[in-house]
C-alpha positions in Angstrom: 179.6 -111.1 -65.1 180.1 -114.8 -65.1 181.0 -115.1 -61.5 178.1 -116.0 -59.1 178.5 -114.8 -55.5 177.1 -116.9 -52.6 176.1 -116.6 -49.0 179.2 -117.5 -46.9 177.2 -119.6 -44.5 173.7 -120.9 -43.7 170.6 -119.9 -45.6 167.8 -121.8 -47.3 166.9 -122.9 -50.8 163.1 -122.2 -50.8 160.4 -123.6 -53.0 159.3 -120.7 -55.2 155.6 -119.7 -55.0 155.8 -117.1 -57.7 156.4 -118.7 -61.1 152.9 -117.8 -62.3 152.6 -114.4 -60.7 156.0 -113.2 -61.9 154.7 -113.5 -65.5 151.9 -111.0 -64.8 152.7 -107.4 -65.8 152.1 -104.6 -63.4 148.6 -103.1 -63.7 146.9 -100.1 -62.1 144.5 -101.0 -59.3 141.2 -99.3 -59.0 141.2 -96.0 -57.1 139.8 -96.4 -53.6 136.5 -94.6 -52.9 138.0 -93.7 -49.5 141.8 -93.6 -49.0 143.0 -94.2 -45.4 146.4 -92.6 -45.0 148.2 -93.3 -41.7 150.0 -90.3 -40.2 152.8 -92.6 -39.0 156.5 -93.1 -39.9 158.2 -96.5 -40.6 159.8 -96.3 -37.2 156.4 -95.9 -35.5 156.5 -92.2 -34.7 153.6 -89.9 -35.8 153.8 -87.2 -38.4 152.2 -83.8 -37.9 148.8 -83.8 -39.6 148.3 -80.7 -41.7 144.6 -81.1 -42.6 141.2 -81.0 -40.8 137.9 -82.7 -41.4 136.1 -81.0 -44.2 139.2 -79.8 -46.0 139.5 -80.5 -49.7 142.9 -81.8 -50.8 144.5 -82.1 -54.2 146.3 -85.3 -55.4 149.9 -85.3 -54.2 149.5 -82.3 -51.7 151.3 -82.5 -48.4 149.0 -83.7 -45.7 151.5 -84.9 -43.1 154.8 -83.2 -42.1 157.6 -85.4 -40.8 158.9 -84.4 -37.4 162.6 -84.1 -37.2 165.4 -85.6 -39.2 164.1 -89.2 -39.2 160.6 -88.4 -40.5 159.1 -88.6 -43.9 156.5 -86.3 -45.4 153.1 -87.8 -46.3 151.1 -86.8 -49.4 147.4 -87.2 -50.4 147.2 -90.3 -52.8 143.9 -89.1 -54.3 142.0 -85.8 -54.5 139.0 -85.4 -52.3 137.5 -84.3 -49.0 138.9 -85.2 -45.6 136.0 -87.2 -44.2 137.5 -88.2 -40.8 140.7 -88.3 -38.8 140.9 -91.1 -36.3 143.1 -93.9 -34.9 143.3 -97.2 -36.8 145.2 -100.5 -36.1 148.3 -101.2 -38.2 150.2 -104.4 -39.0 153.0 -103.6 -36.5 150.6 -104.0 -33.7 150.2 -100.3 -33.1 147.5 -97.8 -33.4 148.0 -94.5 -35.3 146.0 -91.6 -36.5 144.9 -91.8 -40.1 143.3 -89.3 -42.6 140.2 -90.6 -44.4 139.9 -89.0 -47.8 136.7 -89.4 -49.8 137.5 -89.5 -53.6 136.3 -86.5 -55.5 137.6 -83.7 -57.8 140.1 -83.5 -60.6 143.4 -85.4 -60.7 146.6 -83.5 -61.3 148.5 -86.5 -62.6 146.2 -89.4 -63.4 145.4 -89.6 -67.1 147.7 -86.8 -68.0 151.0 -86.9 -70.0 154.0 -87.2 -67.7 156.5 -84.4 -67.8 160.1 -85.5 -67.5 162.3 -82.7 -65.9 166.0 -82.5 -66.7 167.9 -83.2 -63.5 171.6 -83.5 -64.3 172.3 -79.8 -63.9 170.7 -79.7 -60.5 173.0 -79.2 -57.5 173.4 -81.8 -54.7 171.3 -79.6 -52.4 168.5 -79.3 -55.0 168.4 -83.1 -55.5 168.3 -83.8 -51.8 165.6 -81.2 -51.2 163.4 -82.7 -53.9 163.7 -86.2 -52.4 162.8 -84.9 -49.0 159.9 -82.8 -50.2 158.4 -85.7 -52.2 158.5 -88.0 -49.2 161.0 -90.4 -50.7 163.7 -90.0 -48.0 163.8 -88.4 -44.6 166.1 -85.6 -43.6 168.6 -88.0 -42.0 169.0 -90.2 -45.0 172.7 -90.2 -45.8 172.8 -88.6 -49.2 176.2 -87.0 -48.8 179.1 -88.6 -50.5 181.6 -89.7 -51.3 181.1 -93.3 -50.2 182.9 -96.5 -51.1 180.0 -98.7 -52.3 176.4 -98.3 -53.5 174.4 -101.5 -53.8 171.1 -101.6 -55.6 169.3 -104.6 -54.1 167.4 -106.5 -56.8 167.2 -109.7 -54.8 163.6 -110.8 -53.9 163.9 -114.2 -52.4 160.8 -114.4 -50.1 158.3 -116.8 -51.6 155.4 -115.3 -53.5 156.8 -111.8 -53.8 157.8 -110.5 -57.3 156.9 -106.8 -57.5 160.5 -105.7 -57.6 161.2 -108.3 -60.3 158.4 -106.8 -62.4 159.8 -103.3 -61.8 163.2 -104.4 -63.1 161.6 -106.0 -66.1 159.2 -103.1 -67.0 161.0 -100.0 -65.7 164.7 -100.8 -66.2 165.3 -97.4 -67.9 163.8 -95.6 -64.9 165.8 -97.8 -62.4 169.0 -96.9 -64.3 168.1 -93.2 -64.1 167.4 -93.6 -60.4 170.8 -95.2 -60.0 172.4 -92.2 -61.8 170.7 -89.8 -59.4 172.0 -91.7 -56.4 175.5 -91.8 -57.9 175.4 -88.0 -58.3 174.3 -87.6 -54.6 176.6 -90.3 -53.1 179.6 -90.2 -55.4 180.3 -94.0 -54.8 183.6 -95.5 -55.8 181.7 -98.6 -57.0 178.0 -99.2 -57.9 176.6 -102.7 -58.0 173.1 -103.8 -59.1 172.7 -107.2 -57.5 170.0 -109.7 -58.6 169.4 -113.4 -58.6 171.6 -115.6 -60.7 168.6 -117.3 -62.4 167.1 -114.0 -63.5 168.5 -114.0 -67.1 165.6 -111.8 -68.3 166.4 -109.2 -65.7 170.0 -109.2 -66.8 169.0 -108.8 -70.4 166.6 -105.9 -69.6 169.3 -104.0 -67.6 171.9 -104.6 -70.2 169.6 -103.2 -72.9 168.9 -100.1 -70.8 172.7 -99.6 -70.2 173.2 -99.9 -74.0 170.5 -97.4 -74.7 172.0 -95.0 -72.2 175.5 -95.2 -73.7 174.0 -94.4 -77.2 172.0 -91.5 -75.8 174.6 -89.8 -73.7 177.8 -90.3 -75.6 178.7 -86.7 -75.1 179.5 -86.5 -71.4 177.7 -89.3 -69.7 177.9 -89.8 -65.9 181.3 -91.5 -66.3 180.6 -93.9 -63.4 180.4 -97.6 -64.1 177.4 -99.6 -63.0 178.3 -103.3 -62.4 175.6 -106.0 -62.8 176.3 -108.7 -60.3 174.8 -112.2 -59.9 174.0 -113.6 -56.5 172.9 -117.2 -55.8 169.2 -117.3 -55.0 169.5 -118.7 -51.4 167.4 -116.9 -48.8 168.3 -114.5 -47.1 171.0 -113.4 -49.5 169.0 -110.2 -50.3 169.2 -109.0 -46.7 171.0 -105.7 -46.3 173.5 -107.1 -43.8 174.2 -110.1 -46.0 174.8 -108.0 -49.1 177.3 -105.8 -47.2 179.1 -108.9 -45.8 179.4 -110.4 -49.3 180.4 -107.3 -51.3 182.2 -105.1 -48.8 185.5 -105.4 -47.0 184.1 -104.6 -43.6 181.9 -107.0 -41.6 178.6 -105.6 -40.4 178.4 -105.2 -36.6 175.6 -103.7 -34.5 178.1 -101.0 -33.3 178.7 -99.4 -36.7 176.1 -97.9 -39.1 176.3 -98.5 -42.9 176.9 -94.7 -43.3 179.9 -94.9 -41.0 181.2 -97.9 -43.1 180.9 -95.9 -46.3 178.3 -98.2 -47.9 174.6 -97.7 -48.9 172.1 -100.4 -49.9 168.9 -99.2 -51.7 166.1 -101.5 -52.8 164.5 -101.4 -56.3 161.3 -99.8 -55.2 163.1 -96.9 -53.5 165.4 -96.5 -56.6 162.2 -96.1 -58.7 160.8 -93.6 -56.2 164.1 -91.6 -56.4 163.7 -91.4 -60.2 160.0 -90.4 -60.0 160.6 -87.9 -57.2 163.4 -86.1 -59.1 162.7 -86.6 -62.8 158.8 -86.6 -62.6 158.5 -84.4 -59.4 156.1 -87.1 -58.2 155.4 -87.5 -54.5 155.5 -91.0 -53.0 151.8 -91.8 -53.1 151.6 -95.3 -54.6 153.3 -98.7 -54.2 153.8 -101.7 -56.5 152.7 -104.8 -54.6 152.3 -108.5 -55.3 148.9 -110.0 -54.3 149.1 -113.8 -54.0 148.3 -116.9 -52.0 145.9 -119.8 -52.7 142.9 -118.0 -51.1 142.9 -115.1 -53.6 141.1 -115.7 -56.9 143.3 -113.7 -59.3 146.8 -113.1 -58.1 148.4 -109.9 -59.5 151.1 -107.3 -59.5 149.4 -104.1 -58.8 150.3 -100.4 -58.7 148.2 -99.3 -55.7 147.6 -95.9 -54.2 148.8 -95.7 -50.6 145.8 -95.7 -48.3 143.8 -98.3 -50.4 142.1 -100.6 -47.9 143.0 -104.3 -48.3 139.3 -105.2 -48.8 139.4 -103.1 -52.0 142.5 -105.1 -53.2 140.5 -108.3 -52.6 137.7 -107.0 -54.8 140.2 -105.9 -57.5 141.6 -109.5 -57.6 138.2 -111.1 -58.0 137.5 -111.9 -54.4 138.5 -114.9 -52.2 138.3 -118.6 -53.1 138.1 -119.5 -49.4 138.6 -117.8 -46.1 142.4 -117.4 -45.6 143.9 -118.8 -42.4 146.3 -115.9 -42.4 146.6 -112.5 -44.2 150.2 -111.3 -44.4 151.5 -107.9 -45.4 154.9 -108.6 -46.9 156.5 -112.0 -47.3 155.9 -115.1 -45.3 159.3 -114.8 -43.5 159.5 -111.0 -42.8 155.9 -110.0 -43.2 153.3 -109.0 -40.6 149.9 -110.7 -40.1 146.8 -108.6 -40.0 143.3 -109.3 -38.6 141.4 -106.4 -40.1 140.8 -106.2 -43.9 140.2 -102.4 -43.6 143.9 -102.1 -43.0 145.3 -99.8 -45.7 148.3 -100.3 -48.0 151.3 -98.4 -46.6 154.6 -97.3 -48.2 156.4 -100.3 -46.7 154.2 -103.0 -48.1 155.7 -105.1 -50.9 152.9 -107.6 -51.0 149.7 -108.9 -49.5 149.3 -112.7 -49.1 146.1 -114.6 -48.5 147.3 -117.9 -47.2 145.5 -121.2 -46.7 146.1 -123.9 -44.1 148.1 -126.0 -46.5 150.4 -123.0 -47.2 151.3 -122.1 -43.6 151.8 -125.6 -42.3 150.6 -125.0 -38.7 152.0 -127.1 -35.9 152.0 -127.4 -32.2 155.1 -126.2 -30.3 157.0 -129.0 -28.5 160.3 -129.1 -26.6 163.6 -128.5 -28.4 165.1 -131.9 -29.5 168.6 -130.4 -30.0 168.7 -131.4 -33.6 171.0 -128.5 -34.6 169.1 -127.6 -37.8 168.7 -124.0 -36.6 172.5 -123.7 -36.3 173.1 -125.1 -39.8 170.9 -122.6 -41.5 171.7 -119.4 -39.5 173.6 -117.1 -41.9 175.1 -115.2 -39.0 176.6 -118.3 -37.4 174.6 -118.0 -34.2 173.1 -120.7 -31.9 169.4 -119.9 -32.2 168.2 -122.6 -29.8 170.5 -121.5 -27.1 169.7 -117.9 -27.6 166.0 -118.7 -27.3 166.5 -120.6 -24.0 168.3 -117.6 -22.5 165.4 -115.4 -23.4 162.7 -117.9 -22.4 164.2 -118.1 -18.9 164.7 -114.4 -18.6 168.5 -114.4 -18.9 168.7 -111.3 -21.2 172.2 -110.3 -20.3 173.4 -113.7 -21.2 171.5 -113.5 -24.5 173.2 -110.2 -25.2 176.6 -111.7 -24.5 175.7 -114.6 -26.8 175.4 -112.2 -29.8 171.6 -111.7 -29.8 172.0 -108.3 -31.5 173.7 -110.1 -34.4 170.4 -111.8 -35.3 168.8 -110.2 -38.3 165.4 -112.0 -37.7 165.5 -113.6 -41.2 163.4 -116.6 -39.9 165.6 -119.4 -41.3 165.8 -121.0 -37.9 162.1 -121.0 -37.2 161.4 -122.4 -40.7 163.4 -125.5 -40.2 162.6 -126.1 -36.5 160.8 -129.4 -36.2 159.5 -128.4 -32.7 157.7 -125.3 -34.1 159.5 -123.1 -31.5 158.7 -119.4 -32.2 162.4 -118.5 -32.4 162.1 -115.1 -34.2 159.3 -113.8 -31.9 161.5 -114.8 -28.9 164.5 -112.9 -30.3 162.3 -109.8 -30.9 161.1 -110.0 -27.2 164.7 -110.5 -26.1 165.9 -107.4 -28.0 163.2 -105.3 -26.3 164.5 -106.4 -22.9 168.2 -105.9 -23.9 167.4 -102.4 -25.1 166.0 -101.6 -21.6 169.1 -103.1 -20.1 171.4 -101.0 -22.2 169.3 -97.9 -21.6 169.6 -98.5 -17.8 173.3 -99.0 -18.0 173.7 -95.8 -20.1 171.7 -93.8 -17.5 173.9 -95.2 -14.7 177.1 -94.3 -16.6 176.0 -90.6 -16.9 177.8 -88.3 -14.5 175.6 -86.8 -11.8 174.6 -83.2 -12.3 
């Protein structure tokens, strides 16, 4: 494993903001007195709420049923009484119904010894059913093999975030078991666990787990190799599209899904959820997050129940040292800003950042000076400044022809832009208009009834 793979083009070497936080072990956050559980899917569609005000719910019970193949089931993160069901604002700029559960009653799991269920004799159908029932994957998640390549994404290159690093360090045995479950489901020809080239401690942890596994299952192990692969820590090398471009023989294009290409990329948090869903029969009702930024008193890596309001996380971390200029759910490049500290932790959150003015480097937008920096750092080889001009002037068809859909919104261009042009926001707006254009064209191409 001496070879270090690299981004073929573009990208940024970022100043790390996590050297202290990454040394902090994961600890359990306090349970929320009231959990606020959104009845919404990652794609923005609502789930069917199965409870009513006044109902008592057990920990882990199904409270929201996914609608259709692209929907995930939602479970109660705490036991208690449904106090209210009403719309709340969420980080994606949408409103969605949420179930308010007031803590009370006995826990089914918390404080009790974990039971590890044997899974290797389970059929493909039984494994898939478990993962869907526990809310880990939706019914459309491509869990049918064989595929050519399975990539476990251990890259975590956004500044501040280190929750997945801590998972790899502390739960490497569970991650390895999750990989074995995915191998049984997907039957990949190759399996790669990819992590940053400077993470020697992660490498040692994974190698130790692989060694333990070989000793424990000498008689009839899985038989499939797991390759540990080093990737240079240059943002955005951990993006799904970049990983596929680096390690797969087909280039990613907007016209072809990963499933059609025969490749699957799964992040570390999902791999852990796969293990817990199958081996522990545990619904997805908590998330490991990094809490950081100069405005928070005690940064931490926390295991948090989904539905915990962010104001409770602030209290857990000792409060604020000053009023943050921006609160971001996720990383500074891909995360979403919020304005309401009652916003709950959701299954997609990898961190919560409380950023000061010195950390966000605010600036006033000025005209493009044609410096070309955005072109140099774009990992997709696009011309971000030109794309933005097309969109800014309403030429959406021209932006489409100029490969707008090839943009992964990594944010490298906006980071280096000396004119502080909101390039990524512009591309997001452009894609909305392009989607309308394509929809209109599709409708026109339909034969008349």
